C-alpha positions, 0 to 999 in steps of 0.5 A: 421573427416577431419579438414577444410583446411583453419583453418589449414593454418591460423596462430595462434593468440597471446593471453595474458598469462593465457588467453585461445585462442578465438574460430575461428569461433566466430562472435561478433555482435554489440548489437543494443539497441533501444531507448524506446521513451515512457519511455523517454517521461514519464521521461521528462513529469515528470521533465517538470511538476515539473519545469514547476510548480516550475518556474511558477508565484506565485499562488493565496492564498487559503482562508479558510471559516474563512478568513485565507489566505494560501499562496503557497510559493516557496517551496510549489510550488516545492513540488506540482511539485515534487508530480506530478513528483513522481506520473507519475514516480511511475505509469509508473515505468520509473525507479525502484520505490525505485529509484523514491523514492531516487529522491524525497529526492534528488530533495528536497535537490538540489532545497532547498525545505527542508534541506536534513537532513529532506528530507532523515530522513523521509526515516527512519520514525517510520512507514517505520520501521513498515513496515520493521518489518511486512515484517520480520514477513512474512519472519519468517512465511516462514522460520518456515514452518507456511506458508506452514502449513496454506496454505495447511490447507486453501486449504483443507477447500476451495477446488479446485475451483479457485474462492473459493481460492479467496474468502478464501484468501480475507476473511482470510486477512480481518478477520486478519485485525480485530485484527492486522495492515493490513501491518503486515497481508499483510506481513504474508499472502503474502508468504502463498499466494505464497505457494498456487500460486505455486500449481497453476503455477509452474514457477511463471509466471504472470497469471490472477489468480495471479493478482486477488489473490495478488491485491485482497489481497491488496484491501480487507486488506484495506476494513477490516482495516477500521472496528476496530481501530486495523487495522490501525493507521489512525482511532485513529488519526482521532478520535483524530481530531474529538474530538479536534474540535467537543468535541465529543468522538467516541468509539471503538465499535461505529466506529465498529458499522458503519464500519463493514457493508461497510467493509464486503460489499466491501470485497464481492464486490471486490471478484466479481470484481476480478472474473470478471476482473481476471477470473482464467484461470481454474475453478478448479485445479484438484487434488488440495485437494489431493496434499494439503493433502499429503503435509500437512501430509509430514510436520509432527507435529508442530515443536518447531520453528513454535510454538516459531514463533507463540508465538512471533507473538501472543505476538507482536499482543497482546501488539500492540492491548492492546495499545488501552485498557490498560491505561499505554500502550498507550505510546508504539510505534507500530514500537518499539513493532513490531521491538521487534519481529524482534529482537526475531526472530534473537535471537532465530535463527529462521531467519539468516543474509542471511534472513536480506539481503533478505528484499525487500529494493525496497519496503522499499525505496518506503515507504521511499519516500512516507513519504518523499513526504507527509511530504514535501507537509505537512510542506511546506503548499502545502497540506493545499493549495490544501485542502482549494482550493478543499473544497472552491469549495464545500462550496455552494454545496448540502450536499451530494455533499459536503460529497462525494467531501471530500471523493474523495479528501481524496481518491486521497490524500491518494493514494500518501501521508500518509493516516493520513496526508490526514485526518489531512489536510482535516478534520479540514477545512471540519468539519468547513465548515460542519455546514454551509451546514447542514452536521453533523460532524460524516458522515464526519469522517466516510466517510473520514475513509472509503476511506482513508483505501482503496487506490487502485490507487498507490502502495505507497497508503498503504503497502499492495499494495507494498507487493503484488507487490513483487509477480511480477504478475503485474506492477504498471501501471496494479495495477493503471488501475485496481484501477480506476474501484475499486475506482469508486465501492468504491465511489458508495458503500460509496454514498449508505451508506451516502444516505441510510444505515447509517441514517437507523443505526442511524448516524446523517447525516444532521443538521440545517445549521448554 
């Protein structure tokens, strides 16, 4: 081919030694970056709310029914403003959710809300370490091959209909929360669902089926976790508060008796909800059963590594569960117990240093920030101030409105701070008010536990929410918009149980007004 005469006559450019000459016909286009004004606006909105509340004149004191005043200090106002900033930035993901969490610690230090050592120490709270341990269990299931084995076995049972895959995944998740913490369940089930989804969509692109599969897993993990004391720590903490205030002990089986019907109903309704909101693109996955059978045969017999993984996880679950029944074990902290499994996985070479580096630190930081803002609201008195203000609005309400109003407050608070903290700041005041309105303390306790277990709005509301987010099937904004009708559904179901089902089961609902 003839060469272009212009290029032949063009003098060669000099280049630095060791670098190849640039191609002659390359045109370097200047990249045009468009400003994302929506993102900028949301960043400024969060900052504006924080600064507006921080510099606002002092707010009026909150006064509880016994006449005690709760002042909202400068630090409390700042914590309240930070609360709104975090909510907006988390929902709309204006920056990575883990970086928003870092911002929570930074603002506390810069504005002298709490000392930096305190604000950042919360990022390594034992609850955060429990999440790390739970995630590592999920990684061990994947690396050992147990995830695929369990996924293929489940698909052989539920078949090729996507609706049944939804239901099978949800029932399995909820059932596991009866005997182990819902965080650990979500971490173990997540890779299993990823293996199932790989048979539905090869390139892991977001689909309606993917959204329903992973969001549904997070939602039903919460629904199942309310049924026994083993599903989460919130139950034991709430029962402790209840005993100290009322003098009455709620036993393991009494809690399960009242909670299992509402937990089971919510699992079923959430399946229907997801089938409506995220109806799968395909009713069936043709040939799925045959593929699952072939893949399952290809795994061969269970390996030594799989058996060892099961032994380690089984022992961990047993010890954490036994803490509720065996005297002498109650002092063992669940985070220390679950981290023993992490040590064993590396000790027996089930996991390697590469696996350690693949822990989703964005999610770990997310929960570190959630712990930090939760403790910040609590320690500065802002959470108590909000609780008193809200409950005072209900002091002359009908008993049913009072119960549902408390439940709504706990639902909102548990979506943004620790559910244990939400219960801790609400129950004491609610239980003091209840006798004056003719409300039995039991219905306050159980209603609060129901909504505290199912935070459907924010990723920080519960660890399963954040673990599901790692699937990359949905954004935090999509999770929020899906969680609104799901939360309304939860409140409707709770209202039905408060007004109809629990009284039929023997739960005290009303008493003679004090």
